[in-house]
N, C-alpha and C positions, 0 to 999 in steps of 0.2 A: 591642717593646711590642705588646700585643694589647688592643684595646678591645672590650668587650662592651656592647651596648646592648639593653635589653629594654623594650618598652612594652606594658603590659596595658590593653587597651581596657575590660575589665570594671571595673578599679579605677582607671583613669586614673593609673597609676603608672609612672614612668620609672626604670629602674635602669641606672646606668652604672658599669662596673668596668674598671679598667686593670690588666693584668698585665704586669709589667716584667721582662725578662731581658736584661741588657746583657753577659752573659758574666762579670761580676764583681759582687761585692756592692755594693748601693747604700750610699752614705754619707748621703744626704739625699733627701727627695722633698717637693716643694711643688706645690700645685695651686691656682691662683687661679680664682675664679668671680666674674664681673661681673654685677651686677643693677641694675635701675633704682632711682631714688631712692624709698625708702619706709621705713617703720618696720621694722627688723630686730631680732629678739630672739634671742640665743643662750642656750639653756638650759644648766643645769649638766651635762646629759647630752650636750652638744655639738650638739644638734638646733637648726637655724636655722629661725626662723619669719619669713616675709616677709608683712607685712600689706598687703593691697590694699583696695579700696573695699568688696568684698562677700565676700571669702574670704581664706584664709591659705594660702600656699604653704609646705610643710614639706620641708626638706632635711635628710635624715638621713645623716651621713657614716659610712663604713665604713673602719675602720683609718686614719682621719684625725681630726685635732682642729683646731678653729678657732684661728688665731693672731692674728686681728685683723680689724677692719672699717676700711677706708680710703675716705673720700670722695674722689672724683676729679671736679674741676670740668670741665665740657664747654665748650670754647672754639671748637671748629670749628662754624660755623653749619650745615653739612650734617648734623650729628648732633643738633642741638638739637630738631628736630621729633619725632624718634624717641625719644631718651633723656631729654630735658629738660635742666636746667641741670647735673645731676651724676649720676654712677653710684656705686655702692659696689663695692669689691673685697673679697670675703670670702676671706681667706687661709686655706688648709688646709695642714697638714704631716702627715707620716707618724707614726703611733704605733708600729707594729712594722715597722721598716724591713726586717727579714729576711724577713718574709712576702711582700713585694713585690707585693701585690695591694691596690689602693686604689679607692675609689669612693664613690658616694652614691646615695640614692634621692630622688626628687622626687614629691610628691603634694599634692593639695589636702586640707587638714586642717580 
């Protein structure tokens, strides 16, 4: 697997791309993304919008679709100060498994 990471200072945009070659065809690819507790809206286009106090973080998947949002309660007191009482797992899975390149961009929208 090769991970490409690009950060543009001009646009404040992060692009992450994973290219996977295991020597045999993939049968499934899943990618979880964990985010702090906030309002999350998944558009019909698959774009995720995470609403903060003053801005919106936009996550645009590439060759991935959202499979669900799962709230996860935080019980470890060492994590409560940083994450709060819960986080959300945004589940992604491959759209075109044969392409074997997956990723997303993250920017303020």
